[in-house]
N, C-alpha and C positions, 0 to 999 in steps of 0.2 A: 153816302158811304160807297166804298168800292164794291163792285159786283163780283169780285174774286170770291168764289164760294168759301165761306169761313168755316172753321171748326172750333178748336178750343185752345186758346192760350189765355191766361188769366193774369193780366198786369195787376199787381197788387197796389192798393192805395197807400200812398206814402204819408208821413206826418211831418208837419213843418214845425221845427223847434225855433224858439226865439227867447230873448231875454229882455222882456219889457220892464218898466220901472217897478213893477210889483215883485220881481225876483226871478232868478234863472229857472225856477221850476215851472213857471207859467208858460203857456203856449198860445200862439196867435189863434184866435177863433177861426174855424174854417167856414166856408160859405155853404149853407145848406142847399142841396140841389133837389128841387121838386119839379121835375120835368117828366112828361110822358108822351108817347107817340113819336111823331116825326122830330119834335124838339129834342127828345132824349137821344136820338141817334147821333147828335153832335158829340156825345161823350164817347161813342165808338171811335170817331176819327181822332179826337184828341188823345185817347188812350193808345191808339195805334201809332200816332206820331211820337209819343213818349217812348213806346216800346222800341220803335225804330232808332230813336236817338240814343238809346242805351246800348245799341249794338257797336262792336268795334269798327265796323264798316257800314255806317248808316246810308240809306238811300237819300232821304231828305235831310236828316240831321237837324231837325227843328230844335233850336236852343231854348225855346220857351215852353215847350209842351210839358215837360216834367214839372216845372215850376207851377204851371196851371193846375195839374193834377194835385199837387201838394196843398193847394188852397181850397180844394173841394171836399165837402162832406158827402161822399158817395161811395157805395160799395162797388168797387170796380171788379170784384170777383164775378159780378154778374155779366161782365162783358166778355163773352166767349169768342175768342179769336185764335186761329193758328198764327204762327209767325209769318206764314206766307200771306195771310190776309192783311196783317200789319204792313208787310212789305208792299202789298198792292195799294193800300191806302196812301202810303208814303210816296209811291211812284206816281200815282194820279195827282197828288198834291204838288209834287215837284214839277210835273208836266205843266200844270196850269200856272204855277209860279213863273216858270220860264216863258210861257206864252205871254203872260202879263208883262213881264220885264221887257220882252222883245217889242211889244206894242208901245211901251213907254219910251223905249230907245228910238223908235221910229216916229214918235209923236211927242216932242218935248212939252207941248202944251196939250194936256189931255185930262180926262176924268176916268178914274177907276171906280166902277160900281160893283161892289161885291155883295151879291144877294145871298141870304141865309148864311151869313158869315160865321155863325156859331161862336165857338171859342178859338177860332183860327187866328193865328198871329201873322197872317200874310202881309199885312201892312208894315210889319216890322222886318219880315224876311226879304221882301222884294225891294230892289233898288229903284227909288222913285225917279231918279234923274234930276231934272231941273226944278226950279221953284214954281213952275206953272202947272204943277200936277195937283189935281183935286182928288181926294180919296174919300169915298162914301161907303160905309158898311151899313147893311140893312138887316134887321132882325125883328122877331116877334117881341112883344113887351117883356115876357118872362125870361127870355134868353138875353135880351139886351140888359136887363137889370143884373143878371148874373155876370155878364161880360164886363160891366162897369166895375165889378168887384175884383176881377182877376186879371184884367188887361188895361193898358193905358187908354185914357179917354181923350188924349190930345198928344200931339208931337210938336215940340218947339220948332217954330219956323215952317211948319207944314200945314196945309189946308186939309184937315181931317174932320169928319163928322160921322156920328153914328145915328142913323135914322131908325126910329121905332115904327114898324109897320108890317102888315101881312102883304107878301108880294102879290097875292091874288086880288087885293084891293086896287082900285085904279087911282084914287086921289093922290096918294103919296108921290107917284111918279111925276105929277105935274109940278111938284115943288123942287125937283132935281134940275139944276141948270143944264141947258142943252146947247151951250155955246162953244163946245169944243169936241174933238173926236173922243169917243167913249169906248172903253173895253168893259164888257159886262161879264163877270165871272160868276158862274152858277154851280160849278162842280156837279154834285150829285142831286141837286135840288129838284129838277124837272121830273124825275122818275117818281117822286112822291106826289105830284100834282095830278089831278084828273086831266084827261086829254084836252078838253076845252079850255081849262085854266092854263095849262102849259102853252098851248098854241096862242091863246089870247095874250099871255105875257110876252111871248116872243114878238107878236104883232105890235103890241104897245111900245116895246123897246125900240123896234126899228122905226116906228113912226115918230117917236119922241126925239131921237138924237139925229144929228146931221150925218154922221158917219161913225163907223167903228167896227168892233168885232164882238161876237158872242162866243163864250167858252163854256162848254158843259159836257157832261157825260150822258149817254143814253144806254138803255138796256133793251134787249129784245124780249119777245113773248116767252121764250124758254126761261129766261132769268126771272121774269115776273112770276110765272107759274111756280118755279122752284121756291121762290121766296114765300109765296102764299102756302106752300106745303111745309113751311117752317124748316126747310133745309138750310136757309140762311139764318141761323139761330140768333146772331147778334142783332139782326133787324127784328125778327118775330118776337123776341123777348121784350122789346120796347112797346109792342102794340102797334107799331107803324106798319104800313103796307105800301108796296109799290103800286102805282096807279096807271102809269103811262109807259108804253113801250114803243120803240121805233124799229121797224124792220129795214127800212131803206131811208137812211138820213138824207139822201139827195132829194127826196120828196118834200122835205121841210122848206125847200126853196119856194114851194107853191104858196107858203103863208104870206109872202110879200114879194113883189117884183124885184126889190132891191137886194134880197137875201141871196148870198152866193156861198156854197160850201167850199171851204178851202182845205179842210182836213177831216177825215173820218178814220181814225187810227184804232184798229182792233186792239183791245187791252192785251191780249195774249201775244201781240207782236209789237207792243209799244217800245220805243227806245228806253233802255234801262232794264228790261227784263233779263238781260245778260248779267246783271248784278245780283240777281236772286241766287239763293243757294242751289246747288246742283240738282237736288231732288225736285225742287220747285220748277226749275227750268225744264227738266225732263217732262214733268206733268204738263206744263204749258205747251210743250212741243206736241205731246200726244193730243191735247185738247184742240190744238190748232188744226187738226185733221178732221174734227167733228164739226160739221157746218153749224149746227145750232149753238154749240158751245163756243166755237170760234168767234161768233158774232154776239156773244152774250153781253158784252159791254164794249162801247166804243167812245173814244175821246174826240169830241167834235169842235171844230173851229169854223165859224161863219163870219163873213164880212157883210156889211151893209152900207148903203150910202148911194149917192148918184153915180151911175155908171158913165164912162167917158162919152157915150153917145147921147146921154140925157141932156 
């Protein structure tokens, strides 16, 4: 989820009407949601994308998010978010959509590995490009089962697969083909992992694939502590906790000799914040002068692979 400090907006759950063979008064059954902890945070992001899509001038404009909400049996009044928080989630998602699309444009034969994909429709939003693109979404068993009920499990003419696994396990990665450049999209995942697990995952990814990019968000210690004090209510209500913070993203290059930081964009300065409402823009401007808050969340892009001198 985005580290933009949330407060309270309450996207309401919608109902899906249908007219099955039994008669027009019947409704399609909704999917029961029984998630807790980190898995439940995926509902924060899908609710935020739906809220953004309902705006006259959306930032992301996800055309699938509202339909997903309508299929879920879940009390979305529990998801406490300000409109500014929803905008932050939409902006972060758009940023990683664009970075993924740019990678595919530069690598017509490639693999997209989307870790902790949740109920994200990124595989539908991003232009794949040529036919030599392989897309692999990875999720926990309980989330994957829910995903199968509300999102496509295949795309005609496309190489798509949903892998059921915990990203902290090692065995699943050995089953992922490593024959082409790979972009790994992790969005807000790593902040929920313990430090050793997060760094271990980054190391395994770099060692597994021949070359590629890693796309993810990091938070600093200030944000981690704020979340633990329950000031980020949307997260604390799920029982999830942030585990890992990064003060200097450049130091992540020490994990592996082939890792190179390409971008570390402060969220408060990210391209697109100019599209936020005026009051939100003023707030971000003020926060940009406070060192701890200015670096509260950053959008990172790392490359890996043999260097020219190797």
